[in-house]
N, C-alpha and C positions, 0 to 999 in steps of 0.2 A: 488248527482253526479251519472250520469248513468254509468252502467257497460259496458265497452268496452272490446273487445277481439281481439286477433291477428289472429283469425281464419277467413279465407276468403273462402266463398263458390263460386266456379267457375261455378256452374250450378245447374240445378234442381236435378240431381242425387246426388250431394254432400249434398244438403239439405235433400233429402230423406234418404240417408245413415246415416246422423247425427241424424235424427229423429228416425230411427229404432234402432240405437245404444242407444239413450237416452231411448227409450221405453224398450229395453231389460235390460238396467241398472236399470230402475225404477221397473221393474218386479222382478229383483234380490233383490233390496232393500225391496220390498214388502214381499218377502219370508223371508228375514232376520228379518224384523220387526214383521211378524206374529209369528215366533219362539220366539223372545224376549218377545212379549206380552203374549204368552202362558206361558212362565216362570214367568212373573209378575203375571198373574192370579193365577197360582199355589201357589205362595208365599202369595198372598192376601187371598186365601182360608185357607192356613195354619195359617196365622195371625188371621183370624176370628175364626178358631178352637181353637187357644190358648186363645183368649179373652173369648170364651165360657167356656173353661176349668177353667180359672181363676175365672170367675163369679160363676161357680158351686162350686169350692173350697171355695170361699169367703162366699157363702151362707151356706156351711156345716161346716166351721171351728169353732171349739169351742176354748175357751181361752187357753187350755193347750195342744192342739193337735200339737205336733212338726212335725210329719210326713206330715200332710197336709199343715202346714206352709212352710215346705221345698219344697213341691211340688208346692205351690203357688209362692214361690220365683223363682223356676225353670221356671214356666210359665211366670213370669214377665221378666226374662232374655231372654227367647225365643221370647217374644213379642218385646222386644227392638232390638234383633238381626234381626227379620223379618222386622221391620220398617226401620232399617238401610240398610238392603239388598235391599228393595224395592226402597228406595231413591237412593241408589248407582246405581241400574240397570236403573232407569228412567233417571238419569244424563248420564249414559253410552250410552243409546240409542240416546240421543240428540247429544252427542259428536261423536258417531259413524256415525250419519247421516252427520254431518258437515265434518268429515274426508272422508266419502264416496264420497261426492260431490266434495270436493277439489281434491281427488285422480283422480276422473273421469275427471275433468277439466284439470288437469296436464297431465294425460295420453293421452288425446285427443288433447292436444296443445291449449286449450281454455283459459288457465289461463293468467293473466296479467303479 
């Protein structure tokens, strides 16, 4: 089913104005997305670091070393936290984009 809207362009300048508004809105979204992606990259670096720490601890752990076992457990919990946070932020970006477009359509009177 094709998307129809109630917005009617009365002339060339209306189309041009709508195009410029859309361009400005997409530039704004691009800036938001760049910041969110930077946050995701930082979390992925931390996750990678925790995996390295866990591997180092696993290779050094002896059978009776409780301190290193506790540190390895902490690394596992940090890894789990970072994985959950990355998944959450990725879903949030998708939801934010949908909401961003819906709000733009509603604000400009283009929604059905």
